N, C-alpha and C positions, 0 to 999 in steps of 0.2 A: 426680413426682419421682427421678430413681433413686436406689435403697437401695444403697450404695458399702461399706458399713459395719453390720453390724446384731449383737445377740445379747443375752444375758442380762448383767445384773450379778450376780459372784458365778464366773462362770465367768471372765470376766474383771473386774480391780477398775475401778473409773473413774479411779484416776493412770494404770494401764495404757492406759486407751483413749486417754485424754488425750496421753499420750507418743507414742504410735501414731499420733496425728494431727499434732504437733508434730513426730516426727520424718521423717512425710513432706511435711511442711510442705503442707499440705493447706488449703484452703480451703473451706469451705462451714459449714454447720451441723449441730450436733448435738443431737439429741432426746434424753430421759431421761427417764423416766416410772418414777415408782412410787405403788403405790394410784391416788390421785383427782391426784395432784401431778405435773405437767409442766414442764419447765424447757426451753429453747433457750439455747445457747450458740454464739455465731456466732464462724468462725477465719478469718484472712486468714494463709495461707503460714507455718500453723502458728502462728499467733499469738491470744490472745482479743482480739476488739474490744469484741464485745458478749453480752450475757447477759439473759434473761427469766425469771420466772415467772409464772402466774398469782395467787401468793398472796404475794407479795411486799408487803411491810409498809408501804410507802410508791411513791408513784410520784413523778416527778422534783418536780414543785411541791411536794409534800411534803418530800419530803428536802431541797429547800432551804432551805425554813420550818425543819424541825426542825433544821439545821444553823446557823441563825441570817443567813442568805445574803441573805434576803427576809422580808418582813413577811407576815402575813396579808393584813393590807388590801391588799398589790402582789400576791400570788400572785392574790386574787380578783378582782383586775382585770384580771391577765395570762387570766383562765379565760373573763372574760365577753369579752374583746375575739377568742379564740378562737373563740367560740361564736359570734359575729356575723360575724366577716369571712367572704368567701366563698370567698379563696382557701386555707382553711384552713391556716393557719401553724402550725408548730409551737410550742409551750410555752415552750421554750427561746429560738427565736429569736424572739418576743415581748417576752421578760423582757431579753433584749439589747438588743432595741431599744427599750426603755423606759428604758435604762441602769439598771436595778435590780440585772441581775448580771454579770460579766464571762463570757465565752470560758474563761477559767481555771477558776473559779471550777466553771462547769458540768462540764467534766472530772474536775475534783478530786472533784464528789460521785457522779459516774456512774462514775468509777474506784472507789472506795469501793463502790458498790453492787454492782459485780460483783465484785470482791473478796470479800464477806462472803457472795454467791451462790455462789460456787466454792469457798468453804471450805465452806460447810454440802454442800455435796455430795460433798466427800469422805467425809463420815461414812456415806454410803447404801453398805448392805449388799445391797441386792438391788433387783430393779427391772430394767426393760429400757432398750435405748439404740437409736437409730438415727442414721447419718451422710448429711446427704445432699451428696454432692460440687457445690460452686459454684453453690450455692443459700442466698438468705436468705428467709425468710419474712415480712420486712418490710426497712423501711428506717429505720436511726438517725440523727437528724440531729447526736448525738454519739457520737463511737464513741472506745476506749481503745487500747491498745495495753498489753497484759499478757504477759510470761514463762509459759510453762506451768508450767517447772521451778520459779520463783520461788513462782507459785500453789500448786502443790502442797506444798511447802517450809513455805510460812507457813500453810497449811494444817492440815497435818499436826502441827506445833509445837502447833495447839489441841486435838485429838485425844485421848481419852483414853488415857495410855500403856498400862499393865498389855495392854488386852484387844487392841488395836489390835497391839501388839508380838507378841503369840503369833503372831496370826494371819499376819505378817510374817517371822516369824523362827522356824516350830517346831520349828528344831534351831540350836544355837548351836556347833556343830561344824563346820560349815560354812565354808569358804573367800568372802573378799571380796574384789573386783578393782574398780579401776576402769574405768568403761563409756567406751569412745568416746564424745566430745563433738563433733557438728559444731562448726568454727570460729567460725562465725556466731554460737553459742549460749553459747560460753565467757567473752565479755566482760559475756556480762549477766546473768549468774546472782550474785544476792547470798547470799551465805552469812553467818552471825554467827562470831563467832572462836571458839565454842564447836563450833561446826560443822568450820571447819578443822581445828581440834586433832584431833578425829576421824578427819578425811576422811585426815588425815596419815600418818596410821598404817595406810591400806588400800595394803599393798603385793601382793595376789597370792597370798602365803603365810599370811598370818596368818588365824585362823579369827574369827569374830564373838566366842567366849567370850576367845579370849585376847587382842584388841583391847580389851575390856572391863576385863580384867587389867591389860595394859598402860597404858591411858588414865589421865591425872590426876585426871579425874572420876567421879563415883560411877556403878557398875555400871550400873543400869537407865537412867540417863543419857544414858550412853556408847551402850547399844544404840538407844534412842529414836531417837537422834540418827542412828544409822545406818539407821534402817528408813526415816527421812524420806529420806535420801538414796539408797536404794536404789528408793524411791515416786517420786523427783522422774528418777528414771533417770542417776543420777550414780555408782552403783555398782551391780555385777552379782552374783550367788551363784553359786558352783560348787559341786564337790563335797567330799567329806570330805576332810580334810588328811592323807596318808600319812605313815606310822609307818615307823621302823626296820624292825617288824616285817613289814608290808607289803612294802619294798624285799627285803628278805632271802628274801619268799616268790617273789617276782619271780624273785630270782636264781637260787633252787633250781630254778625252773621252766626257767628257761633253760639254766641247766645241765643238767638232764636232758634237754631237746630237743637240746642240743649233741652230749651223749653217744650219744643215738639214730643222730644222724647219722651220728656218727664211728662206730659201732658197725656200722652199714649200708654204707658207704662201703669200710668193713675186710673186709666178708664175703664181696666177691668178690676173691678174691686174683690179682692180677697173674702173669699169665704162669705159673699152676698150682701159686702159692707159697701154704701155709695160715699163714692169722691165728692166732694164741693171745693170749690176755690181756696176756703178755710185751709186746706189740707195743702195747696200749695207754699211752701217754704218761703222766705227769703232771699233772693239771690243776686250775691253782691259783684261786681269784676271791676277788680282795682289796677288802675292804669297808672304807674309812676309819674307823677309831675301832673297828671291830669284829674279833673273833676271823676268821681266816681258814679258808675249808672245803678240805680236798684230798682228792683221789682219788688 
């Protein structure tokens, strides 16, 4: 299989990798390894459809039993049928045929399993990853349709607040802006009311610290929600906010450049005439709300 995307976690975070696959609407399998743990996540057109790891707590049948969808006796019967039939039917198909479970129940359980797997991955800070485009190692009878943005948002809600936020926002003096989002993804993102209220303060001019001060929510709660929005690809971080002092310094530099150009232009007198300092006109730069500079 061709390896289209690979690298180390750390240089790229898993939310960033997921976002790259989502934005590119890629189809294929993302393999993620940390020590002896290997997880495979399937994507179709940038959306999560399945995932599994060898150390998952329960397989499908056990999950159905754990959720109270089937009994232990029904599971044992389905497993025995699966072991005896020559067609090698999948367990879910047998359970549906026996009317022990519905297709809706199966999908709900699989979705819950996939979401928990994705949430657990977001806490991985080291390891490696490889993406195999247009490749699936196995075929699954039940697939789901999960938005990457929603999975990241919910996953980050569960992470440790303090340590994670420091990694995402080492400097709260940076300006944040809304990120461009494909039209097809906009209607599927599920934000809580608290996240909407914070997102509404992101205008491309305020810094993280200013948003935290403006928000009606506690400071760390606001910053944590901003971190969730960043990891989900809904906002982007820019540079430092420019101060009045920065703008005045730019104006002074611009004035110096204009004077040099003016003097250079006047240094060659037309038709043999000489130029003196008296020929320099008064130059005034007006700064709204500030004292004017005059030369």
